[in-house]
C-alpha positions as CSV (number, residue, x, y, z in Angstrom):
1,X,73.6,69.7,123.4
2,X,74.2,66.7,125.6
3,X,71.4,64.7,127.3
4,X,71.4,65.8,131.0
5,X,68.6,63.5,132.1
6,X,69.3,61.0,134.7
7,X,67.8,57.9,136.3
8,X,68.6,57.2,139.9
9,X,67.3,53.8,140.9
10,X,64.2,54.4,138.7
11,X,63.7,58.0,139.7
12,X,63.8,60.2,136.5
13,X,64.8,63.9,136.4
14,X,65.6,66.2,133.5
15,X,69.0,67.0,134.9
16,X,71.3,65.7,137.7
17,X,70.9,68.8,139.9
18,X,68.6,68.3,142.9
19,X,68.1,70.4,146.0
20,X,69.0,68.5,149.1
21,X,66.6,68.0,152.0
22,X,67.1,71.3,153.9
23,X,65.7,74.7,154.5
24,X,65.4,75.4,150.7
25,X,62.9,72.5,150.4
26,X,60.8,73.4,153.4
27,X,57.6,74.2,151.4
28,X,55.7,73.8,148.2
29,X,56.3,77.4,147.4
30,X,60.1,77.0,147.6
31,X,60.3,73.7,145.7
32,X,58.0,75.0,142.9
33,X,60.2,78.1,142.5
34,X,63.2,75.9,142.4
35,X,61.7,73.8,139.6
36,X,60.8,77.0,137.7
37,X,64.5,78.1,138.0
38,X,65.7,74.8,136.4
39,X,66.4,72.3,139.2
40,X,65.8,68.7,138.1
41,X,64.6,67.4,141.4
42,X,64.2,68.1,145.1
43,X,64.3,66.1,148.3
44,X,61.6,67.6,150.6
45,X,62.7,68.7,154.0
46,X,62.5,65.8,156.4
47,X,59.0,64.8,157.5
48,X,58.3,63.1,160.8
49,X,56.6,64.3,164.0
50,X,56.8,68.1,163.7
51,X,59.2,69.7,166.2
52,X,60.0,73.2,167.5
53,X,63.1,74.8,166.1
54,X,65.2,77.3,168.0
55,X,65.8,80.9,167.1
56,X,69.4,81.6,166.0
57,X,70.2,78.4,164.2
58,X,72.8,79.1,161.4
59,X,76.4,80.1,161.4
60,X,79.1,80.3,158.7
61,X,82.8,80.0,158.5
62,X,84.5,82.5,156.1
63,X,88.1,82.1,155.1
64,X,90.6,84.4,153.4
65,X,87.8,86.6,152.0
66,X,85.5,83.8,150.9
67,X,82.1,84.1,152.5
68,X,80.4,80.9,153.6
69,X,83.4,78.6,153.0
70,X,81.6,76.4,155.6
71,X,78.1,76.4,156.9
72,X,76.8,75.2,160.3
73,X,73.3,74.7,161.4
74,X,71.4,73.5,164.5
75,X,68.0,73.4,162.7
76,X,66.0,70.2,162.9
77,X,63.4,68.5,160.7
78,X,60.1,70.2,159.5
79,X,58.2,72.2,162.0
80,X,55.1,72.2,159.8
81,X,52.2,69.8,160.2
82,X,52.4,66.6,158.2
83,X,49.1,67.2,156.5
84,X,50.2,70.6,155.2
85,X,53.4,69.1,153.8
86,X,51.5,66.3,152.1
87,X,49.1,68.6,150.5
88,X,51.9,70.8,149.1
89,X,53.9,67.7,147.9
90,X,50.8,66.6,146.0
91,X,50.3,70.0,144.5
92,X,54.0,70.3,143.5
93,X,54.1,66.9,141.8
94,X,50.9,67.6,139.9
95,X,52.3,70.9,138.6
96,X,55.7,69.5,137.8
97,X,55.1,65.9,136.7
98,X,58.5,65.5,135.0
99,X,60.6,66.7,138.0
100,X,61.8,64.4,140.7
101,X,60.0,64.9,144.0
102,X,61.6,62.8,146.7
103,X,60.6,63.1,150.4
104,X,63.0,62.7,153.3
105,X,61.7,60.8,156.3
106,X,62.7,60.3,159.9
107,X,60.8,58.5,162.6
108,X,61.5,56.5,165.7
109,X,63.2,53.1,165.0
110,X,59.9,51.2,165.2
111,X,58.5,49.1,162.4
112,X,54.9,50.5,162.7
113,X,56.2,54.1,162.6
114,X,58.1,53.5,159.3
115,X,55.1,51.7,157.7
116,X,52.7,54.5,158.7
117,X,54.7,57.4,157.3
118,X,55.8,55.6,154.2
119,X,52.2,54.8,153.3
120,X,51.0,58.4,154.0
121,X,53.7,60.0,151.9
122,X,53.5,57.6,148.9
123,X,49.7,58.2,148.8
124,X,50.3,61.8,147.5
125,X,52.3,60.6,144.5
126,X,56.0,61.0,145.3
127,X,58.8,59.6,143.1
128,X,60.8,58.2,145.9
129,X,61.8,58.3,149.6
130,X,65.0,59.2,151.3
131,X,65.5,57.8,154.8
132,X,67.4,60.4,157.0
133,X,69.9,58.4,159.0
134,X,72.3,61.3,159.2
135,X,71.1,64.3,161.2
136,X,73.9,64.8,163.8
137,X,72.1,67.1,166.2
138,X,68.8,67.3,168.0
139,X,67.2,64.3,166.5
140,X,70.3,62.2,167.3
141,X,69.7,63.0,171.0
142,X,66.3,61.5,170.6
143,X,67.6,58.2,169.1
144,X,67.1,59.1,165.5
145,X,69.2,60.6,162.7
146,X,72.9,59.8,163.1
147,X,72.2,57.9,166.3
148,X,70.6,55.2,164.1
149,X,72.9,55.9,161.1
150,X,76.1,55.1,163.1
151,X,74.8,51.6,163.8
152,X,74.8,49.2,160.8
153,X,72.3,46.9,162.4
154,X,69.8,49.7,162.8
155,X,70.4,51.0,159.3
156,X,69.7,47.6,157.9
157,X,66.7,47.0,160.0
158,X,65.0,50.3,159.4
159,X,65.7,50.2,155.7
160,X,64.0,46.8,155.6
161,X,61.0,48.2,157.5
162,X,60.6,51.1,155.1
163,X,61.0,48.7,152.1
164,X,58.3,46.4,153.5
165,X,55.8,49.2,153.0
166,X,57.3,51.2,150.1
167,X,56.1,51.0,146.5
168,X,58.6,53.7,145.3
169,X,62.5,53.6,145.3
170,X,64.1,54.0,148.8
171,X,67.3,56.0,149.1
172,X,69.2,55.8,152.4
173,X,71.0,59.0,153.4
174,X,74.2,58.2,155.4
175,X,76.0,60.0,158.1
176,X,79.7,60.9,157.7
177,X,80.1,60.9,161.5
178,X,81.4,57.3,161.5
179,X,84.8,55.7,161.0
180,X,83.9,53.8,157.8
181,X,80.9,54.9,155.8
182,X,81.0,51.7,153.7
183,X,79.9,49.7,156.7
184,X,76.6,51.5,156.9
185,X,76.3,51.7,153.1
186,X,76.6,47.9,153.0
187,X,74.0,47.6,155.7
188,X,71.6,49.8,153.8
189,X,72.1,47.5,150.7
190,X,71.4,44.4,152.9
191,X,68.2,46.1,154.0
192,X,67.1,46.5,150.5
193,X,68.0,50.1,149.7
194,X,67.6,51.1,146.1
195,X,70.2,53.8,146.4
196,X,72.3,55.6,149.0
197,X,73.0,59.3,149.3
198,X,75.9,60.9,151.1
199,X,77.1,62.8,152.9
200,X,74.8,64.3,155.5
201,X,76.3,67.1,157.7
202,X,79.4,66.7,159.9
203,X,79.4,67.3,163.7
204,X,80.8,70.8,164.2
205,X,80.9,74.0,166.2
206,X,81.3,77.1,164.0
207,X,83.2,79.2,166.5
208,X,83.3,81.1,169.8
209,X,82.8,84.8,170.2
210,X,85.9,86.2,171.8
211,X,84.1,89.0,173.6
212,X,81.0,87.3,175.0
213,X,82.5,83.8,175.0
214,X,79.3,82.5,173.6
215,X,79.3,79.8,171.0
216,X,78.4,80.7,167.4
217,X,75.4,80.4,167.0
218,X,74.0,80.6,170.5
219,X,70.5,80.5,171.9
220,X,70.2,82.8,174.9
221,X,73.8,82.1,175.9
222,X,73.7,78.4,175.3
223,X,75.1,76.5,172.3
224,X,75.1,73.0,170.9
225,X,77.0,71.1,168.2
226,X,75.5,71.3,164.7
227,X,75.8,70.0,161.2
228,X,78.7,71.3,159.0
229,X,78.4,71.6,155.2
230,X,79.4,73.8,152.3
231,X,82.5,74.0,150.1
232,X,84.8,73.1,153.0
233,X,83.4,69.5,153.3
234,X,83.7,68.6,149.6
235,X,87.0,66.7,149.9
236,X,85.5,64.6,152.7
237,X,82.3,63.9,150.8
238,X,84.2,63.1,147.6
239,X,86.3,60.5,149.3
240,X,83.2,58.8,150.9
241,X,81.4,58.7,147.6
242,X,84.5,57.2,146.0
243,X,85.0,54.6,148.7
244,X,81.4,53.4,148.3
245,X,81.5,53.5,144.5
246,X,84.6,51.2,144.4
247,X,83.1,48.8,147.0
248,X,81.6,45.9,145.0
249,X,79.2,45.1,147.9
250,X,77.6,48.5,147.5
251,X,76.0,47.8,144.1
252,X,73.3,50.5,144.1
253,X,73.4,54.0,142.7
254,X,74.8,56.9,144.7
255,X,73.4,60.4,145.1
256,X,76.3,62.6,146.0
257,X,76.3,65.8,148.1
258,X,78.5,67.8,150.4
259,X,79.9,71.1,149.2
260,X,78.7,71.0,145.6
261,X,78.8,74.6,144.6
262,X,79.2,74.6,140.8
263,X,79.1,72.4,137.7
264,X,82.8,71.5,138.1
265,X,82.0,70.0,141.6
266,X,79.1,68.1,140.1
267,X,81.3,66.5,137.4
268,X,83.8,65.5,140.1
269,X,81.2,63.7,142.1
270,X,79.8,62.0,139.1
271,X,83.2,60.9,137.9
272,X,83.7,59.4,141.4
273,X,80.5,57.4,141.1
274,X,77.5,59.6,141.9
275,X,74.6,59.3,139.5
276,X,73.4,62.8,140.5
277,X,74.2,65.5,143.0
278,X,72.2,67.3,145.7
279,X,72.9,70.9,146.6
280,X,72.0,73.0,149.7
281,X,74.5,75.5,150.9
282,X,75.3,77.0,147.5
283,X,71.5,77.6,147.0
284,X,71.2,79.2,150.4
285,X,74.2,81.4,149.6
286,X,73.3,82.5,146.1
287,X,69.7,81.6,145.5
288,X,68.0,79.1,143.2
289,X,69.2,80.6,139.9
290,X,72.7,79.3,140.4
291,X,71.4,76.1,138.7
292,X,71.4,78.0,135.4
293,X,75.2,78.3,135.5
294,X,75.4,74.6,136.6
295,X,73.3,73.4,133.6
296,X,75.1,75.6,131.1
297,X,78.5,74.7,132.4
298,X,77.8,70.9,132.4
299,X,76.3,71.2,128.9
300,X,79.4,73.0,127.6
301,X,81.8,70.5,129.3
302,X,80.1,67.5,127.8
303,X,79.9,69.1,124.4
304,X,83.6,69.9,124.5
305,X,84.4,66.3,125.5
306,X,82.1,64.9,122.8
307,X,80.0,63.1,125.4
308,X,76.4,62.5,124.4
309,X,74.9,61.9,127.8
310,X,75.8,62.9,131.4
311,X,75.2,59.3,132.4
312,X,78.3,58.4,130.4
313,X,80.7,60.0,132.9
314,X,79.3,58.3,136.0
315,X,82.1,56.4,137.7
316,X,84.8,57.0,135.1
317,X,87.4,58.0,137.8
318,X,86.5,55.2,140.2
319,X,89.1,52.7,138.7
320,X,91.8,55.3,139.3
321,X,90.9,55.5,143.0
322,X,92.7,52.9,145.1
323,X,94.6,52.3,148.3
324,X,98.0,53.8,149.1
325,X,99.7,50.4,148.8
326,X,98.8,50.2,145.1
327,X,100.6,53.4,144.2
328,X,103.8,53.3,142.1
329,X,106.8,54.0,144.3
330,X,109.0,54.6,141.2
331,X,106.8,57.3,139.7
332,X,108.5,60.7,139.9
333,X,107.7,64.3,139.3
334,X,109.8,67.4,140.0
335,X,109.1,71.1,140.1
336,X,110.1,73.5,137.4
337,X,110.1,77.2,138.0
338,X,109.3,79.4,135.0
339,X,111.3,82.5,135.7
340,X,109.7,84.5,133.0
341,X,106.4,84.2,134.9
342,X,107.8,84.1,138.5
343,X,107.3,87.3,140.4
344,X,110.0,86.5,143.0
345,X,107.7,86.5,146.0
346,X,109.8,83.6,147.3
347,X,106.8,81.8,148.9
348,X,107.9,78.6,147.2
349,X,111.4,78.9,148.6
350,X,110.2,79.7,152.1
351,X,107.7,76.8,152.1
352,X,110.3,74.3,150.7
353,X,113.1,75.5,153.0
354,X,111.1,75.6,156.2
355,X,108.6,72.7,155.8
356,X,109.7,70.4,152.9
357,X,113.0,69.2,151.4
358,X,115.2,72.3,150.9
359,X,115.6,71.8,147.2
360,X,114.9,75.4,145.9
361,X,118.0,77.6,145.6
362,X,118.0,81.4,145.5
363,X,120.6,82.4,142.9
364,X,121.7,85.4,141.0
365,X,122.4,85.7,137.2
366,X,125.2,87.6,135.6
367,X,123.5,90.9,136.0
368,X,122.9,90.5,139.7
369,X,119.2,89.6,139.3
370,X,117.8,87.1,141.7
371,X,116.1,83.9,140.5
372,X,115.0,80.6,141.9
373,X,116.0,77.1,140.7
374,X,115.0,73.6,141.7
375,X,117.6,70.9,142.3
376,X,116.0,68.0,140.5
377,X,118.0,65.4,142.3
378,X,116.6,66.5,145.7
379,X,113.0,67.3,144.7
380,X,110.6,64.7,145.9
381,X,107.6,66.0,143.9
382,X,105.5,66.9,146.9
383,X,103.7,69.7,145.0
384,X,104.0,72.1,148.0
385,X,105.8,74.8,146.0
386,X,103.1,74.8,143.2
387,X,100.4,74.9,145.8
388,X,101.6,78.0,147.6
389,X,102.6,79.8,144.5
390,X,100.2,82.7,143.8
391,X,100.9,82.9,140.0
392,X,99.3,80.4,137.6
393,X,102.0,78.9,135.3
394,X,105.0,80.0,137.5
395,X,105.6,76.4,138.7
396,X,105.0,73.2,136.7
397,X,105.2,69.7,138.1
398,X,107.0,67.7,135.4
399,X,107.0,63.9,135.1
400,X,110.5,62.3,135.1
401,X,111.2,59.1,133.2
402,X,112.1,56.4,135.7
403,X,114.9,53.9,135.3
404,X,112.9,51.3,137.1
405,X,109.8,49.3,136.4
406,X,106.6,50.4,138.3
407,X,106.7,48.9,141.8
408,X,103.9,49.3,144.4
409,X,104.4,48.9,148.2
410,X,102.2,45.8,148.1
411,X,104.4,44.3,145.3
412,X,107.6,45.3,147.2
413,X,106.3,43.6,150.4
414,X,105.4,40.5,148.4
415,X,108.9,40.3,146.9
416,X,110.5,40.8,150.3
417,X,108.3,38.1,151.8
418,X,109.2,35.7,149.1
419,X,112.9,36.3,149.6
420,X,112.6,35.8,153.3
421,X,110.8,32.5,152.7
422,X,113.2,31.4,150.0
423,X,116.6,33.0,150.8
424,X,119.2,33.0,148.0
425,X,122.0,30.6,148.8
């Protein structure tokens, strides 16, 4: 079996699957149960000045029969006394010395506050710290969380303050509620961060009840924006991880999160540059034992690929991730309909005819039977027909040999600029 152990900025764990800072890591009882189930690490629910949480705090978005496709919460940081949390952190690390125990922290943007909490938490033997600059609700209204995390100068300054006092690795957790996450990731690195983690939750409102007109969730008839996570946010998270991983100024490890629900998702995040993954919603939906399938699936995948260590896949897809201007304009694929598999639902024809390039014809054979056929010369290879097709194998996207050399938009513009500067006479 492959070696699943990882090292994130000096923090060791037996596998790359960590629980994210969230309700599942609210107590020593929960984190210890998680480690017993097989999780490699956990980021303790954010510590700071304990707050009061509201009743009615979660909501979910289900889609097309899938429960909890997205998850929304208006819960804040720990509502338990700091001393209680510290005692349980100490007990947990003592009982599970080989598992990663990282603690999430959030305090006012004051140097003395960061120094104080860092020293208190490190005194109980943690493996690392995660600075929460991402919470989009409640704490942001108090000048913390994403209110700090959206300002690169504050990210850099507070990271520096934490590092002044820290003896263990410092991870900076970034908010996605920003135009360009690389700007705050770079700021964290300038402040001395040993690693960055992303993404925290996205500003959201889960829905509105059409009978009562209350928001979902609501607290006595009043609602507020919350943080969105779960499978629906994975494409957003994956992009942000990839953007940071390919940025040479962000030269620290990345802990990836945002919709990780199975081992396949974990592999995607690691291929895009994450050294490990953090999970929350999937554990809340299915319980801690989902990690068993994640571990087995990752082991089987690596064995099938002949890869000795999970660390060997980190970042392997990053060189393939670029800007639109670097894509080959002469690359071409076309759709091919396999009529021996096609069930003649005509969804591909409708989609192409109404919303794409009208290149799928409805024809009849010599026996009067209907069938579909793609006109290759008009197909632009948009993939829409294969996406809407309900039958695996009914539509393949086939690469077509080009008569032209590869040519990107950037190369094309360079040639045009050169011709304009030096016109042929």
